[in-house]
ZAMARGU-4260 file (C-alpha; in steps of 0.2 Angstrom, whole numbers, plus 5000, padded with zeros to 4 digits):
<rodrens>
0) 5550/5423/5583 | 5566/5425/5575 | 5575/5409/5575 | 5589/5414/5562 | 5597/5431/5558
5) 5589/5440/5543 | 5599/5437/5527 | 5609/5423/5534 | 5613/5407/5524 | 5601/5397/5535
10) 5587/5409/5534 | 5588/5410/5516 | 5590/5392/5513 | 5575/5389/5525 | 5564/5401/5514
15) 5570/5393/5498 | 5568/5375/5503 | 5550/5378/5510 | 5545/5388/5495 | 5551/5374/5484
20) 5542/5361/5494 | 5526/5370/5493 | 5528/5373/5475 | 5532/5355/5471 | 5517/5349/5482
25) 5505/5362/5473 | 5511/5358/5457 | 5509/5339/5459 | 5491/5341/5466 | 5487/5352/5451
30) 5495/5341/5438 | 5487/5326/5446 | 5470/5333/5446 | 5472/5339/5428 | 5480/5324/5420
35) 5475/5310/5432 | 5492/5304/5435 | 5487/5294/5450 | 5468/5295/5448 | 5467/5299/5467
40) 5464/5317/5464 | 5454/5317/5448 | 5438/5325/5449 | 5422/5314/5448 | 5412/5312/5432
45) 5397/5318/5439 | 5405/5335/5443 | 5421/5338/5434 | 5423/5356/5439 | 5423/5351/5458
50) 5440/5346/5464 | 5444/5345/5483 | 5463/5345/5480 | 5463/5361/5470 | 5451/5369/5481
55) 5462/5366/5496 | 5478/5371/5488 | 5471/5387/5481 | 5459/5393/5493 | 5461/5384/5510
60) 5480/5383/5511 | 5482/5402/5508 | 5469/5406/5520 | 5477/5396/5534 | 5493/5405/5530
65) 5485/5422/5530 | 5477/5418/5548 | 5494/5411/5554 | 5503/5427/5548 | 5490/5439/5556
70) 5491/5430/5573 | 5509/5430/5573 | 5511/5448/5568 | 5498/5454/5580 | 5507/5444/5594
75) 5523/5453/5589 | 5516/5470/5589 | 5506/5468/5606 | 5521/5460/5615 | 5536/5470/5608
80) 5531/5487/5601 | 5523/5501/5610 | 5515/5508/5594 | 5498/5501/5589 | 5498/5509/5572
85) 5504/5494/5564 | 5489/5484/5569 | 5478/5497/5559 | 5488/5494/5544 | 5487/5475/5546
90) 5468/5476/5549 | 5466/5487/5534 | 5475/5474/5524 | 5464/5460/5530 | 5448/5471/5527
95) 5454/5474/5509 | 5458/5456/5506 | 5442/5450/5513 | 5431/5463/5503 | 5441/5458/5488
100) 5437/5439/5490 | 5419/5443/5494 | 5417/5452/5478 | 5426/5439/5468 | 5416/5424/5475
105) 5399/5432/5480 | 5396/5446/5469 | 5405/5443/5454 | 5390/5435/5444 | 5379/5450/5448
110) 5392/5462/5444 | 5395/5453/5426 | 5376/5453/5423 | 5374/5471/5428 | 5387/5477/5416
115) 5384/5466/5401 | 5399/5456/5405 | 5412/5470/5404 | 5417/5469/5423 | 5416/5455/5435
120) 5422/5453/5453 | 5440/5449/5448 | 5442/5467/5443 | 5438/5474/5460 | 5446/5459/5469
125) 5463/5464/5460 | 5461/5482/5465 | 5458/5477/5483 | 5471/5464/5484 | 5483/5477/5477
130) 5477/5489/5491 | 5479/5474/5504 | 5497/5472/5498 | 5501/5491/5500 | 5494/5489/5518
135) 5505/5475/5522 | 5519/5486/5516 | 5513/5500/5527 | 5513/5487/5542 | 5530/5482/5537
140) 5536/5500/5537 | 5528/5504/5553 | 5537/5490/5562 | 5553/5493/5555 | 5564/5507/5562
145) 5578/5515/5553 | 5585/5525/5567 | 5602/5516/5568 | 5611/5529/5557 | 5615/5517/5544
150) 5603/5524/5531 | 5606/5543/5526 | 5594/5553/5516 | 5600/5557/5499 | 5594/5572/5490
155) 5596/5573/5472 | 5595/5589/5462 | 5591/5590/5444
</rodrens>
């Protein structure tokens, strides 16, 4: 899966360019939806809160990216690593993320009503998304080996 060396100019440019393209495309879709630049993505008058374009860029596209990431990382771990612990980290990340999204979209209204509008699903979704990011870091740490002697442990005394 490594098409270019990590940290090389080509790899950095590919990340920067792909990020810029996605940012510009998402920004255009959001601006066109909000301000009716082309009237092609403007929400219908009957339901002004429903916008397929914004739904796609904020929910569907990230979901597709997450699934692609999970599949590719699972293939890498199964084919090239002898350890299976990274898969536990990856699975934990997706469970945390899935629970966060479920609380955000399915249980938020009930939570908000039950707590007199003090807490909603966004609170727990944020906590679980943070846990998911920590699990992705644990996954990365588990698949990265620092046994080449370049890094030395430094002890600081106070």
